[in-house]
Z-matrix of the N, CA and C atoms (Angstrom, degrees):
N
C 1 1.461
C 2 1.526 1 110.93
N 3 1.318 2 117.02 1 -46.13
C 4 1.462 3 120.68 2 -179.81
C 5 1.527 4 110.85 3 -68.90
N 6 1.334 5 117.04 4 -33.02
C 7 1.464 6 120.50 5 178.07
C 8 1.519 7 110.80 6 -61.72
N 9 1.334 8 116.56 7 -40.41
C 10 1.463 9 121.22 8 177.85
C 11 1.525 10 110.33 9 -62.44
N 12 1.306 11 115.81 10 -43.50
C 13 1.460 12 121.99 11 -178.15
C 14 1.532 13 112.03 12 -66.89
N 15 1.318 14 116.51 13 -34.24
C 16 1.467 15 121.14 14 -175.32
C 17 1.520 16 113.42 15 -61.43
N 18 1.317 17 117.72 16 -23.01
C 19 1.463 18 120.39 17 -178.90
C 20 1.527 19 112.38 18 -64.44
N 21 1.327 20 116.91 19 -19.45
C 22 1.465 21 120.34 20 -177.12
C 23 1.531 22 113.40 21 -90.34
N 24 1.320 23 117.87 22 -16.31
C 25 1.459 24 119.88 23 179.35
C 26 1.532 25 110.18 24 -75.34
N 27 1.335 26 115.09 25 143.52
C 28 1.470 27 120.53 26 179.37
C 29 1.525 28 108.38 27 -159.11
N 30 1.325 29 116.65 28 -173.06
C 31 1.466 30 120.10 29 176.80
C 32 1.522 31 110.89 30 -63.13
N 33 1.338 32 116.63 31 -30.16
C 34 1.465 33 120.66 32 -179.44
C 35 1.531 34 112.33 33 -89.87
N 36 1.314 35 117.19 34 -25.42
C 37 1.461 36 121.01 35 -176.56
C 38 1.531 37 109.47 36 -111.93
N 39 1.312 38 114.99 37 102.01
C 40 1.467 39 121.67 38 -176.71
C 41 1.534 40 112.17 39 -98.82
N 42 1.330 41 116.49 40 -38.94
C 43 1.457 42 121.05 41 -179.46
C 44 1.523 43 110.03 42 -129.12
N 45 1.323 44 115.16 43 136.23
C 46 1.461 45 122.01 44 -177.79
C 47 1.521 46 109.41 45 -118.48
N 48 1.323 47 115.62 46 137.78
C 49 1.463 48 121.81 47 174.65
C 50 1.521 49 109.09 48 -99.06
N 51 1.306 50 116.55 49 130.88
C 52 1.459 51 121.29 50 170.07
C 53 1.515 52 109.37 51 -101.96
N 54 1.335 53 117.08 52 139.53
C 55 1.468 54 121.55 53 179.24
C 56 1.523 55 109.83 54 -129.04
N 57 1.314 56 116.07 55 140.17
C 58 1.460 57 121.43 56 171.89
C 59 1.521 58 109.00 57 -154.67
N 60 1.323 59 115.80 58 171.76
C 61 1.461 60 120.67 59 -177.24
C 62 1.518 61 110.72 60 -131.14
N 63 1.320 62 115.33 61 167.40
C 64 1.455 63 122.69 62 173.57
C 65 1.517 64 108.16 63 -140.85
N 66 1.313 65 115.83 64 136.17
C 67 1.463 66 119.15 65 172.51
C 68 1.507 67 116.10 66 97.71
N 69 1.322 68 118.15 67 31.48
C 70 1.469 69 118.38 68 175.46
C 71 1.524 70 111.41 69 -76.46
N 72 1.333 71 117.60 70 -31.27
C 73 1.457 72 120.94 71 -172.44
C 74 1.512 73 118.25 72 -92.92
N 75 1.332 74 120.45 73 -21.47
C 76 1.467 75 120.36 74 -175.35
C 77 1.525 76 114.10 75 -63.93
N 78 1.313 77 114.77 76 163.86
C 79 1.461 78 121.59 77 179.78
C 80 1.524 79 111.98 78 -85.59
N 81 1.321 80 116.41 79 -15.61
C 82 1.461 81 118.90 80 -177.17
C 83 1.523 82 110.34 81 -146.70
N 84 1.329 83 114.17 82 168.25
C 85 1.454 84 120.07 83 -179.07
C 86 1.515 85 111.94 84 84.13
N 87 1.317 86 116.14 85 168.14
C 88 1.466 87 120.72 86 -178.03
C 89 1.518 88 111.94 87 -78.68
N 90 1.324 89 115.58 88 166.34
C 91 1.459 90 120.70 89 163.52
C 92 1.523 91 105.88 90 -93.83
N 93 1.321 92 116.31 91 136.23
C 94 1.462 93 121.90 92 -176.09
C 95 1.522 94 109.17 93 -121.83
N 96 1.311 95 116.40 94 130.47
C 97 1.465 96 121.18 95 174.18
C 98 1.523 97 108.37 96 -117.38
N 99 1.314 98 114.98 97 149.73
C 100 1.458 99 120.10 98 176.12
C 101 1.510 100 109.58 99 -137.23
N 102 1.322 101 115.76 100 150.53
C 103 1.460 102 120.70 101 172.48
C 104 1.527 103 107.65 102 -127.52
N 105 1.311 104 115.10 103 152.32
C 106 1.463 105 119.17 104 -174.46
C 107 1.520 106 110.21 105 -148.64
N 108 1.325 107 116.13 106 135.01
C 109 1.463 108 122.83 107 173.40
C 110 1.525 109 107.62 108 -110.90
N 111 1.315 110 115.75 109 120.82
C 112 1.462 111 121.05 110 175.58
C 113 1.518 112 109.97 111 -106.71
N 114 1.306 113 117.00 112 152.62
C 115 1.466 114 120.11 113 173.02
C 116 1.528 115 108.53 114 -62.66
N 117 1.324 116 118.01 115 140.57
C 118 1.468 117 119.98 116 -177.73
C 119 1.521 118 114.16 117 -54.88
N 120 1.328 119 117.37 118 -29.74
C 121 1.461 120 119.92 119 -177.77
C 122 1.535 121 112.75 120 -99.28
N 123 1.342 122 116.52 121 6.56
C 124 1.464 123 118.74 122 180.00
C 125 1.521 124 110.39 123 -76.63
N 126 1.296 125 116.28 124 129.27
C 127 1.465 126 121.50 125 179.31
C 128 1.506 127 109.55 126 -131.98
N 129 1.320 128 115.51 127 127.30
C 130 1.459 129 121.57 128 176.44
C 131 1.523 130 107.33 129 -134.98
N 132 1.305 131 116.15 130 109.51
C 133 1.468 132 121.46 131 -175.38
C 134 1.530 133 112.24 132 -61.87
N 135 1.319 134 116.75 133 -19.79
C 136 1.466 135 120.35 134 -178.05
C 137 1.527 136 113.12 135 -83.36
N 138 1.329 137 116.99 136 -14.10
C 139 1.462 138 119.19 137 179.91
C 140 1.522 139 109.25 138 -73.86
N 141 1.336 140 115.08 139 123.87
C 142 1.458 141 121.73 140 -179.67
C 143 1.519 142 107.52 141 -155.38
N 144 1.322 143 116.38 142 172.37
C 145 1.457 144 121.28 143 172.79
C 146 1.533 145 108.10 144 -47.08
N 147 1.332 146 116.38 145 127.30
C 148 1.467 147 120.53 146 -173.50
C 149 1.527 148 112.57 147 -57.50
N 150 1.337 149 116.76 148 -30.30
C 151 1.464 150 120.44 149 -178.73
C 152 1.526 151 112.10 150 -69.22
N 153 1.326 152 117.40 151 -17.82
C 154 1.458 153 121.19 152 -178.76
C 155 1.531 154 112.86 153 -92.07
N 156 1.335 155 116.77 154 -1.88
C 157 1.456 156 121.17 155 -178.92
C 158 1.524 157 110.48 156 -106.21
N 159 1.315 158 116.30 157 146.85
C 160 1.456 159 119.47 158 173.36
C 161 1.526 160 108.92 159 -69.35
N 162 1.313 161 116.04 160 162.63
C 163 1.467 162 119.99 161 -179.93
C 164 1.526 163 111.03 162 -59.62
N 165 1.317 164 116.61 163 -42.01
C 166 1.466 165 120.85 164 179.67
C 167 1.528 166 110.97 165 -63.34
N 168 1.327 167 116.14 166 -43.81
C 169 1.459 168 120.48 167 -179.74
C 170 1.536 169 110.76 168 -66.91
N 171 1.326 170 117.07 169 -39.76
C 172 1.471 171 120.18 170 177.98
C 173 1.511 172 111.22 171 -58.87
N 174 1.332 173 116.81 172 -43.76
C 175 1.464 174 120.94 173 179.88
C 176 1.522 175 110.45 174 -61.83
N 177 1.309 176 116.70 175 -41.98
C 178 1.464 177 121.23 176 179.69
C 179 1.524 178 110.89 177 -63.81
N 180 1.345 179 115.89 178 -48.86
C 181 1.463 180 120.28 179 -176.63
C 182 1.528 181 110.68 180 -69.43
N 183 1.323 182 116.93 181 -34.61
C 184 1.474 183 122.29 182 175.89
C 185 1.534 184 110.08 183 -54.63
N 186 1.321 185 116.99 184 -47.27
C 187 1.467 186 121.12 185 179.48
C 188 1.526 187 111.03 186 -64.96
N 189 1.334 188 116.53 187 -40.56
C 190 1.465 189 120.75 188 179.02
C 191 1.531 190 110.95 189 -62.93
N 192 1.326 191 116.71 190 -41.00
C 193 1.468 192 120.92 191 179.85
C 194 1.525 193 110.60 192 -63.51
N 195 1.335 194 116.47 193 -48.26
C 196 1.465 195 119.83 194 -178.12
C 197 1.526 196 111.87 195 -63.44
N 198 1.329 197 116.45 196 -32.09
C 199 1.474 198 120.37 197 179.70
C 200 1.523 199 112.44 198 -75.22
N 201 1.334 200 117.53 199 -24.73
C 202 1.466 201 120.27 200 -171.74
C 203 1.527 202 115.62 201 -115.48
N 204 1.312 203 118.36 202 -11.50
C 205 1.463 204 119.35 203 -176.26
C 206 1.528 205 111.57 204 -74.52
N 207 1.306 206 115.47 205 158.61
C 208 1.464 207 121.53 206 174.84
C 209 1.516 208 109.98 207 -70.81
N 210 1.338 209 115.80 208 -41.26
C 211 1.461 210 120.74 209 -177.23
C 212 1.529 211 108.08 210 -168.03
N 213 1.337 212 115.99 211 159.08
C 214 1.464 213 119.92 212 174.42
C 215 1.523 214 109.21 213 -155.35
N 216 1.311 215 116.21 214 162.58
C 217 1.457 216 121.74 215 176.54
C 218 1.519 217 109.44 216 -145.70
N 219 1.329 218 115.79 217 155.62
C 220 1.464 219 121.52 218 -179.65
C 221 1.525 220 108.89 219 -132.62
N 222 1.319 221 116.13 220 134.75
C 223 1.461 222 121.98 221 175.49
C 224 1.514 223 110.15 222 -120.71
N 225 1.331 224 116.96 223 132.33
C 226 1.466 225 122.36 224 -177.89
C 227 1.521 226 108.69 225 -125.21
N 228 1.336 227 116.04 226 125.25
C 229 1.464 228 121.02 227 -179.85
C 230 1.530 229 108.87 228 -121.28
N 231 1.307 230 116.22 229 129.53
C 232 1.465 231 123.30 230 -169.72
C 233 1.532 232 113.29 231 -72.48
N 234 1.344 233 116.21 232 161.56
C 235 1.463 234 120.16 233 174.37
C 236 1.535 235 112.29 234 -57.78
N 237 1.323 236 116.87 235 -36.52
C 238 1.465 237 120.45 236 179.71
C 239 1.527 238 111.17 237 -63.30
N 240 1.315 239 115.97 238 -41.45
C 241 1.466 240 120.34 239 178.39
C 242 1.527 241 110.98 240 -68.29
N 243 1.329 242 116.34 241 -36.79
C 244 1.467 243 120.67 242 176.27
C 245 1.526 244 109.72 243 -59.94
N 246 1.330 245 116.57 244 -45.67
C 247 1.464 246 120.40 245 178.26
C 248 1.522 247 111.61 246 -62.36
N 249 1.306 248 116.47 247 -33.05
C 250 1.464 249 121.48 248 -176.18
C 251 1.527 250 112.45 249 -74.13
N 252 1.339 251 118.03 250 -42.11
C 253 1.469 252 119.48 251 -171.31
C 254 1.526 253 113.92 252 -119.69
N 255 1.305 254 119.84 253 -2.48
C 256 1.469 255 129.88 254 -178.59
C 257 1.525 256 111.16 255 85.78
N 258 1.325 257 115.69 256 159.85
C 259 1.455 258 121.07 257 -169.66
C 260 1.530 259 112.69 258 -68.15
N 261 1.326 260 118.03 259 -35.92
C 262 1.465 261 119.16 260 179.84
C 263 1.524 262 110.96 261 -65.34
N 264 1.324 263 117.03 262 -47.10
C 265 1.468 264 120.33 263 179.68
C 266 1.529 265 111.12 264 -66.91
N 267 1.322 266 116.40 265 -34.60
C 268 1.466 267 119.84 266 177.54
C 269 1.529 268 110.75 267 -67.12
N 270 1.330 269 115.97 268 -36.74
C 271 1.466 270 120.28 269 176.88
C 272 1.524 271 110.20 270 -63.52
N 273 1.316 272 116.48 271 -45.18
C 274 1.468 273 120.55 272 178.34
C 275 1.529 274 110.99 273 -62.59
N 276 1.332 275 116.14 274 -39.39
C 277 1.462 276 120.13 275 178.81
C 278 1.523 277 110.34 276 -62.97
N 279 1.326 278 116.70 277 -42.44
C 280 1.468 279 120.72 278 177.81
C 281 1.524 280 110.63 279 -61.90
N 282 1.332 281 116.81 280 -38.46
C 283 1.460 282 120.81 281 179.44
C 284 1.525 283 111.47 282 -66.25
N 285 1.319 284 116.81 283 -40.09
C 286 1.465 285 120.09 284 177.54
C 287 1.535 286 110.78 285 -65.88
N 288 1.333 287 116.47 286 -38.41
C 289 1.461 288 119.69 287 177.19
C 290 1.531 289 110.15 288 -61.96
N 291 1.332 290 115.72 289 -44.82
C 292 1.465 291 119.93 290 179.39
C 293 1.523 292 111.31 291 -60.48
N 294 1.321 293 116.80 292 -45.93
C 295 1.474 294 120.73 293 179.10
C 296 1.521 295 111.66 294 -60.84
N 297 1.332 296 116.39 295 -37.32
C 298 1.468 297 120.25 296 -177.25
C 299 1.522 298 112.28 297 -66.26
N 300 1.321 299 117.50 298 -17.14
C 301 1.466 300 120.97 299 -178.66
C 302 1.528 301 113.04 300 -85.06
N 303 1.321 302 117.00 301 -12.59
C 304 1.466 303 119.73 302 -178.13
C 305 1.526 304 110.87 303 -69.60
N 306 1.311 305 116.09 304 134.66
C 307 1.456 306 121.45 305 177.56
C 308 1.526 307 111.67 306 -104.72
N 309 1.327 308 116.62 307 -14.39
C 310 1.465 309 121.27 308 -178.75
C 311 1.521 310 110.48 309 -92.03
N 312 1.331 311 118.23 310 141.33
C 313 1.465 312 120.77 311 176.64
C 314 1.528 313 109.94 312 -68.83
N 315 1.317 314 116.09 313 148.69
C 316 1.464 315 120.92 314 178.07
C 317 1.527 316 108.88 315 -145.72
N 318 1.327 317 115.79 316 168.05
C 319 1.462 318 120.14 317 -170.47
C 320 1.520 319 114.65 318 -120.57
N 321 1.320 320 117.11 319 -19.64
C 322 1.461 321 120.61 320 -175.80
C 323 1.521 322 109.12 321 -153.15
N 324 1.336 323 115.53 322 149.32
C 325 1.458 324 121.90 323 178.01
C 326 1.525 325 108.38 324 -118.03
N 327 1.314 326 116.08 325 125.10
C 328 1.464 327 122.06 326 172.02
C 329 1.519 328 107.74 327 -109.27
N 330 1.322 329 115.83 328 131.49
C 331 1.463 330 119.93 329 -172.00
C 332 1.520 331 110.30 330 -134.96
N 333 1.307 332 116.01 331 149.07
C 334 1.460 333 120.90 332 -179.49
C 335 1.529 334 109.82 333 -83.35
N 336 1.318 335 116.18 334 98.05
C 337 1.472 336 124.73 335 169.05
C 338 1.537 337 115.89 336 73.23
N 339 1.313 338 119.22 337 -44.52
C 340 1.471 339 121.54 338 -172.68
C 341 1.527 340 110.78 339 -66.85
N 342 1.331 341 115.56 340 136.52
C 343 1.457 342 121.14 341 174.46
C 344 1.531 343 108.22 342 -88.95
N 345 1.324 344 115.99 343 105.69
C 346 1.461 345 121.63 344 -174.94
C 347 1.517 346 110.14 345 -102.57
N 348 1.333 347 115.81 346 123.34
C 349 1.458 348 121.01 347 -178.55
C 350 1.529 349 110.81 348 -100.05
N 351 1.336 350 114.66 349 168.44
C 352 1.472 351 122.85 350 173.62
C 353 1.531 352 113.01 351 57.63
N 354 1.316 353 114.96 352 44.40
C 355 1.463 354 120.36 353 177.78
C 356 1.527 355 110.08 354 -99.83
N 357 1.338 356 117.55 355 154.34
C 358 1.462 357 120.31 356 -178.35
C 359 1.526 358 114.24 357 -71.11
N 360 1.335 359 116.93 358 -17.42
C 361 1.459 360 121.77 359 -179.67
C 362 1.531 361 109.35 360 -135.10
N 363 1.334 362 117.72 361 163.33
C 364 1.471 363 120.17 362 179.79
C 365 1.525 364 112.42 363 -58.75
N 366 1.327 365 115.08 364 149.76
C 367 1.461 366 121.95 365 -178.61
C 368 1.527 367 109.85 366 -121.46
N 369 1.315 368 116.15 367 136.90
C 370 1.455 369 121.88 368 170.26
C 371 1.527 370 107.01 369 -120.45
N 372 1.334 371 116.33 370 118.38
C 373 1.462 372 121.55 371 178.12
C 374 1.519 373 109.01 372 -92.74
N 375 1.318 374 116.44 373 128.17
C 376 1.461 375 122.03 374 -176.38
C 377 1.523 376 110.46 375 -119.56
N 378 1.330 377 116.76 376 125.74
C 379 1.448 378 119.99 377 174.14
C 380 1.530 379 108.50 378 -65.62
N 381 1.333 380 115.57 379 130.86
C 382 1.469 381 122.11 380 -176.17
C 383 1.531 382 111.39 381 55.30
N 384 1.326 383 114.72 382 38.91
C 385 1.464 384 120.07 383 -179.34
C 386 1.509 385 113.46 384 -61.41
N 387 1.347 386 116.66 385 -29.10
C 388 1.465 387 119.00 386 -179.36
C 389 1.526 388 112.12 387 -71.05
N 390 1.329 389 117.14 388 -12.01
C 391 1.463 390 120.48 389 175.50
C 392 1.529 391 111.77 390 -102.10
N 393 1.350 392 116.70 391 -3.90
C 394 1.457 393 121.47 392 -176.16
C 395 1.522 394 113.06 393 -111.46
N 396 1.333 395 116.58 394 -37.85
C 397 1.464 396 121.60 395 -171.81
C 398 1.524 397 111.44 396 -115.69
N 399 1.317 398 115.46 397 132.01
C 400 1.459 399 120.54 398 -178.54
C 401 1.527 400 111.66 399 -62.78
N 402 1.327 401 117.94 400 -40.40
C 403 1.468 402 119.52 401 -176.97
C 404 1.531 403 111.44 402 -69.82
N 405 1.343 404 117.86 403 -34.05
C 406 1.463 405 120.18 404 176.06
C 407 1.523 406 109.90 405 -70.52
N 408 1.321 407 116.61 406 -42.08
C 409 1.468 408 120.46 407 177.43
C 410 1.527 409 110.81 408 -61.08
N 411 1.326 410 116.66 409 -40.59
C 412 1.464 411 120.67 410 177.70
C 413 1.527 412 110.58 411 -61.85
N 414 1.338 413 116.25 412 -42.61
C 415 1.463 414 120.34 413 177.62
C 416 1.527 415 110.78 414 -63.69
N 417 1.325 416 117.04 415 -38.49
C 418 1.469 417 120.42 416 179.74
C 419 1.522 418 110.94 417 -63.29
N 420 1.319 419 116.64 418 -36.89
C 421 1.467 420 120.93 419 178.88
C 422 1.527 421 110.57 420 -68.96
N 423 1.316 422 116.86 421 -44.26
C 424 1.470 423 120.23 422 177.95
C 425 1.525 424 110.43 423 -59.92
N 426 1.328 425 116.62 424 -45.89
C 427 1.466 426 120.90 425 -178.83
C 428 1.526 427 110.93 426 -63.76
N 429 1.318 428 116.73 427 -46.19
C 430 1.470 429 121.30 428 -177.12
C 431 1.525 430 111.34 429 -64.39
N 432 1.326 431 117.63 430 -47.23
C 433 1.463 432 120.46 431 -178.41
C 434 1.530 433 110.66 432 -66.03
N 435 1.327 434 117.06 433 -40.38
C 436 1.470 435 120.53 434 177.50
C 437 1.521 436 110.53 435 -59.50
N 438 1.316 437 116.71 436 -46.09
C 439 1.467 438 120.08 437 -179.17
C 440 1.529 439 111.53 438 -67.90
N 441 1.325 440 116.34 439 -40.63
C 442 1.465 441 118.93 440 178.08
C 443 1.528 442 111.57 441 -59.52
N 444 1.320 443 116.59 442 -38.69
C 445 1.466 444 120.08 443 178.37
C 446 1.530 445 111.19 444 -63.32
N 447 1.326 446 116.38 445 -37.31
C 448 1.470 447 120.48 446 177.77
C 449 1.527 448 110.04 447 -63.95
N 450 1.336 449 116.79 448 -44.49
C 451 1.467 450 120.53 449 -179.93
C 452 1.528 451 111.42 450 -68.36
N 453 1.315 452 116.49 451 -32.04
C 454 1.470 453 119.50 452 176.60
C 455 1.533 454 110.51 453 -67.71
N 456 1.320 455 115.91 454 -32.92
C 457 1.465 456 119.72 455 174.55
C 458 1.527 457 110.43 456 -67.63
N 459 1.353 458 116.49 457 -40.16
C 460 1.470 459 120.02 458 173.48
C 461 1.526 460 110.12 459 -55.00
N 462 1.339 461 115.75 460 -43.88
C 463 1.468 462 121.18 461 -175.86
C 464 1.526 463 111.79 462 -63.03
N 465 1.316 464 116.92 463 -34.86
C 466 1.463 465 120.03 464 178.32
C 467 1.531 466 110.90 465 -66.55
N 468 1.310 467 115.77 466 -34.93
C 469 1.459 468 120.71 467 -178.45
C 470 1.527 469 112.10 468 -81.45
N 471 1.332 470 116.30 469 -33.79
C 472 1.463 471 121.73 470 -177.34
C 473 1.530 472 109.48 471 -135.47
N 474 1.326 473 117.86 472 71.53
C 475 1.472 474 121.01 473 -173.59
C 476 1.528 475 114.07 474 -61.88
N 477 1.336 476 117.41 475 -24.15
C 478 1.461 477 119.99 476 -175.70
C 479 1.535 478 112.85 477 -67.95
N 480 1.337 479 117.45 478 -15.75
C 481 1.467 480 120.32 479 -178.04
C 482 1.537 481 113.06 480 -88.70
N 483 1.323 482 117.56 481 -18.17
C 484 1.457 483 119.96 482 179.11
C 485 1.517 484 114.95 483 70.81
N 486 1.327 485 117.28 484 31.62
C 487 1.467 486 120.85 485 -177.53
C 488 1.528 487 113.08 486 -58.51
N 489 1.330 488 116.97 487 -31.51
C 490 1.458 489 120.46 488 -179.05
C 491 1.525 490 112.09 489 -71.16
N 492 1.336 491 116.80 490 -18.07
C 493 1.463 492 121.04 491 -179.99
C 494 1.530 493 111.64 492 -91.62
N 495 1.327 494 116.72 493 -53.65
C 496 1.477 495 119.88 494 -174.76
C 497 1.524 496 113.77 495 -92.44
N 498 1.330 497 117.06 496 -10.77
C 499 1.471 498 122.68 497 177.55
C 500 1.538 499 112.74 498 55.49
N 501 1.342 500 115.47 499 27.88
C 502 1.460 501 119.58 500 175.26
C 503 1.514 502 114.90 501 94.44
N 504 1.320 503 117.74 502 -8.43
C 505 1.461 504 119.95 503 -179.93
C 506 1.535 505 110.36 504 -73.64
N 507 1.310 506 115.37 505 158.64
C 508 1.466 507 121.29 506 -172.19
C 509 1.511 508 114.38 507 -81.77
N 510 1.306 509 117.82 508 57.80
C 511 1.459 510 121.47 509 177.31
C 512 1.525 511 109.84 510 -72.63
N 513 1.313 512 115.52 511 164.79
C 514 1.460 513 120.52 512 179.55
C 515 1.534 514 111.03 513 -58.91
N 516 1.335 515 116.14 514 -45.52
C 517 1.465 516 119.81 515 -179.15
C 518 1.526 517 111.87 516 -65.25
N 519 1.333 518 115.52 517 -35.62
C 520 1.464 519 118.90 518 177.81
C 521 1.528 520 110.83 519 -64.19
N 522 1.329 521 116.41 520 -47.67
C 523 1.464 522 120.39 521 -180.00
C 524 1.525 523 110.29 522 -61.44
N 525 1.316 524 116.47 523 -40.97
C 526 1.466 525 120.32 524 178.19
C 527 1.531 526 111.14 525 -61.58
N 528 1.339 527 116.74 526 -39.56
C 529 1.464 528 120.57 527 179.04
C 530 1.523 529 111.03 528 -65.56
N 531 1.327 530 116.33 529 -40.20
C 532 1.464 531 120.00 530 178.99
C 533 1.527 532 110.13 531 -64.36
N 534 1.330 533 117.09 532 -41.43
C 535 1.471 534 120.58 533 178.52
C 536 1.521 535 111.54 534 -64.31
N 537 1.330 536 115.45 535 -35.93
C 538 1.458 537 119.34 536 -177.79
C 539 1.522 538 113.03 537 -79.23
N 540 1.339 539 116.80 538 -42.51
C 541 1.468 540 120.22 539 -171.95
C 542 1.527 541 114.12 540 -106.95
N 543 1.323 542 116.66 541 -10.23
C 544 1.458 543 119.19 542 179.94
C 545 1.519 544 112.34 543 91.60
N 546 1.320 545 115.07 544 176.95
C 547 1.461 546 122.01 545 -176.73
C 548 1.525 547 110.12 546 -97.56
N 549 1.317 548 116.09 547 131.39
C 550 1.461 549 121.34 548 173.59
C 551 1.529 550 105.71 549 -86.39
N 552 1.290 551 116.48 550 105.08
C 553 1.472 552 121.36 551 -167.30
C 554 1.521 553 113.27 552 -55.01
N 555 1.317 554 118.33 553 -43.45
C 556 1.462 555 120.70 554 -175.99
C 557 1.526 556 112.78 555 -70.87
N 558 1.328 557 116.71 556 -18.73
C 559 1.459 558 120.64 557 -177.52
C 560 1.523 559 113.01 558 -92.01
N 561 1.321 560 116.79 559 -31.49
C 562 1.462 561 120.44 560 -167.99
C 563 1.523 562 113.95 561 -95.06
N 564 1.326 563 114.04 562 150.75
C 565 1.462 564 122.10 563 176.05
C 566 1.525 565 107.02 564 -90.54
N 567 1.306 566 116.47 565 101.99
C 568 1.458 567 121.12 566 -171.89
C 569 1.525 568 112.54 567 -72.13
N 570 1.336 569 117.56 568 -12.94
C 571 1.462 570 121.18 569 178.25
C 572 1.525 571 112.47 570 -88.69
N 573 1.348 572 116.74 571 -6.66
C 574 1.469 573 121.36 572 -177.77
C 575 1.528 574 110.41 573 -93.04
N 576 1.336 575 116.35 574 139.44
C 577 1.464 576 120.54 575 171.40
C 578 1.532 577 109.64 576 -82.46
N 579 1.345 578 118.67 577 145.84
C 580 1.466 579 127.06 578 3.99
C 581 1.531 580 114.35 579 -87.92
N 582 1.320 581 117.74 580 5.60
C 583 1.472 582 120.45 581 -179.36
C 584 1.529 583 110.20 582 -60.26
N 585 1.319 584 117.07 583 -41.14
C 586 1.465 585 121.21 584 -179.27
C 587 1.512 586 111.50 585 -58.08
N 588 1.338 587 117.01 586 -45.06
C 589 1.469 588 121.13 587 179.60
C 590 1.516 589 111.46 588 -68.45
N 591 1.321 590 115.89 589 -34.62
C 592 1.465 591 119.81 590 -177.31
C 593 1.533 592 112.41 591 -73.19
N 594 1.324 593 116.74 592 -18.86
C 595 1.465 594 120.05 593 -179.28
C 596 1.521 595 113.35 594 -100.32
N 597 1.347 596 115.73 595 -2.25
C 598 1.461 597 118.67 596 178.31
C 599 1.524 598 109.52 597 -69.57
N 600 1.319 599 114.22 598 139.10
C 601 1.484 600 118.60 599 179.76
C 602 1.520 601 109.50 600 -89.14
């Protein structure tokens, strides 16, 4: 993973930002984007695409990343905003918010798949970038753990929905809970199916 990333470093490119998101597909909760700058020589064998790590391992690596990274940022965009501008634009907005939080100078942005415009530095979008680049994988872990914590907070407030288990995705048990207990308006993406159909009068 680091070998792939090393091809982008040069005399002009000293620090690279990796960006990724979590939560484009769920029926509820925000979309979260994160960006991360790692030292060029930093290597952590545990950093990988967040989806390939267990929850326990993600939490461990998340702490290691925050302790060792040069800088990071997090952008959170609400379900209401997602309904207003659509999930792709909301994802891009979250990414811009995350980038705006960086205090360290950087020279290049590597991003997982999304074509991000109006950035302060050049962007290279990589298909399956979170499986190729350490900095993108690190960002994916930050985004995923941040979002999971938000859903776990939902679960404490509304345990009957099982948010800590399904993390907002449209599992059978989740849909059954929504049918039984109703939709929590501030949590749900009303433009997403089957929530959209369930809220039609």
